[in-house]
N, C-alpha and C positions, 0 to 999 in steps of 0.2 A: 534334509528334513526341514531345516530352518527356512529355506527358500520356499518350499512348498507351503508351509504354514503361512508365510508372509503373503504369498499369492492368493491363498484361500481367504485370508482376511481382507485383502484388497477387493476381491470379488464380492464379499459379504457387504463391505461398506459401500461399494458401488451400487448394489441393489438397494440398500437402505437409503442412500442419498438420491437415487433416481426416482424412487416411488414413495417413500414413507411421508416426507414432508408435504407432498402434494395433497394428501388426504386429510391433513390436520387443520382443524379450525383454530382461530386465535385463542380461544379459551383452552383448547387441548394443548397448544404449544406452551402457554403460560403455566399450565399445571405440570406439564412434563419438565419444564425448566426448573420449577420450584422443587420438585422431587429430586432431580439430578443434582442440583446445586447443594441441597442439604446433605445428601450422601457424600458428595465430593468434599464439602467442608469437614465433615467428620473424618474422612480418610486423610486429608491433607494435615489436619491437626495432629494426627497420630504419627505422621511421617516427616514433617518439616519442623525441625527444632525452632527455627527463627519465627515462622508464622504461628506456631503454637504459642510461643511466648507473646508475640505481638497481639494475638487475638484474645488472650486471657480466657476468661470464663464465659464469654459471649456465646450462647448456644447457636446451633446450626439454623434453627428456625428464626433467629434474629440476624441472619447473615447480612442484611442491609445495614446493620449497625457496626459491622467490622470496620476497622480503620482503613482508610484509603492508602494504597501503596503506590509507588512509582518506580521508574527505571533506576534512578540514582540509588534508592534504597535497596533495590534488588541486586544491583551490581556490587554494592558495598558488602552485602551479607550473603553472596551467592552460595558459598560453601555450606552454610546451614539453612539456606532457603530451599535448595533443591532437595529432592526426597530420596536420592540414591547415594548420598554421601560423597558426591564427586567434588574434589577440591578445585576451586576456581582457578588456581595457578596452573593445574594440569590442563584444564579445559582451554584456558587462554593460550597455553603453549601449543596445543593441537590446532586451535583455530588460526593463530598467527602463522604457524608453519604452513598450513594449507594455503593461506593468503599469499605467503611468500613464494611457495613452490607452484601455486596454481593447481595443485593436486588436492582435490576436495574429498577423496575417498577415505582418509583416516577417520576412525571413530573412537569413542570412549566406551568400551565394553558393549559394543553393538548399538550404542546410542549415537545419533547424529549430533555433531557439534558445529556451530558456526558463529559468525559475527554479523551484527547489523552494520549498516553503512555509516552510522554515526552522524547523520544530518542534524540530530537534535543536540549535538555537542558532546556525545559520549558514545563510544562503541559499546554495543550490548551483546552479551552471549545469548545464544539459544541452544537448548538441550532437548532433544526429541527422542522418544523411545521408538522401538520397532512397531509397536501397536499404533502409535501416533503417526508414524510414517505411512502405515497401511491405510489409516483413516484419511490422511491427506491425499494419498494416491487414489483411493476410491472416490473421493470428492472431485478430484481433477477429472477423472474419467466420466463421472456422472454429469458434472455441471459445465465443463468447458468444451467437450468434444461434440460437434454437431452429429447427432445420431448415436452418441455413446459408443459402446463396443460392437455395435452392429456392423460397423465399417472399419476399415483400416485408415489410420491417420499418421501424418508426418508432422512432427511438432518442432518448431524452431523457438528456442528459449534464449532471449538476450537478457543477461543479468550480470551484475557485478561479480558474483561468485556462484560456482556450481555447488551442488549439495546432494547428498543421498536423499534428502527430503524431496527433491524434484525427480531425480532419476529413478526413484522407487516406483514411479508411474509406468515405467517401461514394461511392455509385454508384447506378445506376438501381434497384437492389433495396433501397436503404437511404436513408431520409430521416433525417438527423442534425440535431438541434437542441441547441445549447449553452445552458445556463442558468447565469448568473453567481451564485455563492453570496454574493458581496459585496453583491448587491442584495437588497432586501426580498423575502422569499418571496412575499408577497401579490401583488407586481407580476408574478410569473411564472404565477400560477394560471390566468388566462384562456388564455394561449398553451399552457400545459401541457395544459389540458383539451381544447383544440382539436386538439392533436397526438395525444392519447390513445395514448401510446407502447406498443409491444409489448415494448420493452426499456427498463428504467429503471436508470440507473447513477448512483450518488450516494454521497457520504460518509455514514457512519452517522448523524452528527448531523442532516444534512438529511433523511435518510429518516425519522428520528424526528419531525421537524417536519411532514413530509408526512403521516405517520401521524395526527398530531393534526388536520390539515385534513380527512383522510378520515373520521376518527371523528366530527368535528363536522358533517359533511355539506357542508362548503365545497368539497370536491373529490371527484370520482369517477374512480378509475383502476382499470384491470384489466390491468396488464402481464402478459405471459406469463412474463417472467423479470425478477428484480430482483437487481442486483449491488451489493454494498457495497464501496466503495473508500476509500483514503486514511487510514482510521482503523480501529483494531482493532474487530472485531465480537465482543462478549461474548455468552455464552450467553443471558443475560437480555434483552439488546437484540434478539438474533435471535428469541427467542420472542415478544417483543412485536410485532415487525415481521411475523413469520409469521402471527400471529393476525389482523392487519389485511389483509395482502396475500394470505392464503389459499394460501401456497406457501412452499417453502424460500427462504432468502436466500443467494444465492451470493456469492463474493468474487473481486475482483481484488486481487492483491498486487503493487503496482508502486511504484517510487520513482525518484529521480533516477538511481540506479545500474542500473535496468533493470526489465524486465517479469519479475518473479520467479515468480509462480504464478497459476493461475486455477482456479476450481472446475469440475469435470466435471459431467455430467448427474446423477451420484449425489451431488453436493455434497461431494466430497472435493477439497481444495485441492492440486492437483498442481503440482509444480515444472515450470517451462518448460525441461525438460532438452534440448530441441532446441537451445537457445541458452545455457542457464544451468547452471553446476555449483556446488554448495554443499558446502563443508566446514564441519563444526560446530566452533566454539570453545566447549567445554563450560563451563558456569557452575557446575555442582554435581558433587559426587563421584558421584552416582548416574547421571550422564550423561542427565539428563532434559531440562534446558533448555540452550539454546546460542545464541550469536550467530553469524549466518551469515557465512562468508567466501565471497564471491561472485566467480566468474569468468564473465563474459559473453563467449563466444567468437564472438559475431556482431557486436559493436559495433566499428567501426573508427575513427570520428572521435574518440570519447572512450573510450579503452580502460578496461575495468573488469576488472582481473585481480588475484586474491587480495585482494579489497577487503572490508574488515570493515565490516559494518553494525551499528548499535547496537540492533537489534531483538532481542527475546527470543522464540525459537521453540521448539516441541517437534515431534518427529517422530511420525508415526503408525506403529505396528508391525503394522497390519492391512492385508492386500491390499485394493485397492479393487474393488468389485463391477462397476465399469465395464470391467475387464479390462486397462486400461493399466498398464504396469509402471513408470511414472515415480514418483518418490518423492512422498509425501504429507505435507504439513505439518498436524499435528493442531491447532495453535493458534498465534496471534500474540498474545502477552500484552501487548505494549507495547514501550517502549524501555528500555534499560539505565538511563537516567536516572530511570525511574519506580520503580526499586527503592527501598523505604523501609528505611533502616538505623537500628536501635535498639540501642545498646550493642554495636556492632560486629557485630550479627547482621542478616543481610539477609532482608527479607520481600518476595516477589515480588507484583506487582499482583494476581495471581489470588487470593492469600490474602484481600485486602480485598474483592474482588468477591464471593467466596463468602459472606463474613459479611453483606454487604448483601443478597445474593440471597435469604437465608432469613428476612429481616425480614417478618413477616406484613402490616404496614401497606404499602399500595401506594405505592411511591416512584417518581415519574416520572423524576427525574434525581438523580444524586449525584456528589460529588467528594470524594475522600480526599486531603488535602494535608498533607505533612509540612512545617511552617513553620520549625521549629527541631529540633535533635537529639532533644529529648525532648518535642516538642509536635506533635500531629496534630489537624487541623481536618477535620471531616466536614460538608459542606454538602449538604442534601437539599431537593429540591422535591417536594412531595407532591400527590397528586390532591386530597386533602381536607386543607387546612392546619390544620383544627381537630384533626387527629390527630397534630400534631407532638410533643406531650409523650409520647404513647404510643410513637411511632416513635423518639424520642430514647432512651427507656429500653430499647427493644428493641435498638437499635444498640450502646449501651454494654454491655448484657448480652452481645451477640455478641462484643464485644472483651474480655470478662472474662479469658479465658485470656492474651491478650496483655498486659493490665494486670497480671496476677499475675506474669508472667515479668519485667516491667519496672515495678516499683512507682513509679518516679519519672516514668513516662510520663504526660503530661496529654493527655486526649482531649476535645475540645470538639465538640459537635454543634449546628449552627445551621440554621435554615431560610433558604432563599434560592436564588440562582443565581450560580454562579461567573462573574466578569467575564472571559470568554474569547472575546469577540466576534471573529468572522472568523478564528479559529484552529482547528486540528484538535482534535477531541474527545479529551481525556485524562481518564479517570476517576480515575486514581491518579497523583499527582505528588509528587516530592521537590524542594521548593524550598529546602531547608536547606543545600545544597552551595554 
């Protein structure tokens, strides 16, 4: 009976996400969010001891005045933060055992438990109810699959960890196979080739490795749609992948704190405003870049309300050709920790990506790392290593303006690969803090 109810809910959410949002105007979306958030605040206040105390007497209609929370606060108070009385020690035990055994089926009282990758410096728990799993599965079916449930699809999902959250999408129209990125990629090639996925979902770094296998002839894939997840997709990486897969590269934007956005058929990254509200915390005077303050009014077990993420985003100011009125994210530049600071001046990751992108020599991989306050190391992997000296001069020339502004800045360029095995791809990093 539980399985039948779950499948019914998946289909209901699939229909909602497939059709409802397309008919909503911007004013209707705003009004809907306001109603749902106010109801959600009242519910969470009654169920979460920590958040109830944190919020005090601020009423639901003043929810924008609620204190901003973050990951460190949530992890410290998780036992009284969550609304089902789940002790954090038990949840961590389940999650760490799943990571150790690579068996991700164990749950906590029918609730999905997992760990984030910890690229922000701290491993984060996520706790998801069966209803929330059904909502996620319905959205996957509605938004990611070309043609939705009208056709049969084969999905290859490359991720750090499997989860009931993902496999909940499986049904007779959908064959789902998980590929562990902790394992050697070569060990997956035979199974991946046999699956011949119609939908390929993978971190950017793994997509780039798959691209090399395809270019070398070791792998033949022709998915109908490719989604990049878990890591920022730069313009240059998107172009390289598009040249191999012969199609646009779409994006999932999700994290421990929720399913934030997904690309539409026109490849615009739409915020999941059926469940997510974003307030910008601006990072510059021109109000170009911001950190998102997220309120997910669909999550009950692990409330995410006025929750600050450390990602750097920009809004698109152009209406999407798909016709949906949900807000569009123009870019995900990286994390706030990736900002490089020189003589108190901040340089965003996009600055360094643009310099590398115009280097004539073909660079396969690169990393820009601030090792000390006035020291930057650039590591490059070239298609033809004999061209390193030429590439080195081109890179240093590209940074001439930066070096003129900061005469004491030392920039070193070397050939190699950054030792970042089994961690998320970060092209620009500040390790000086």
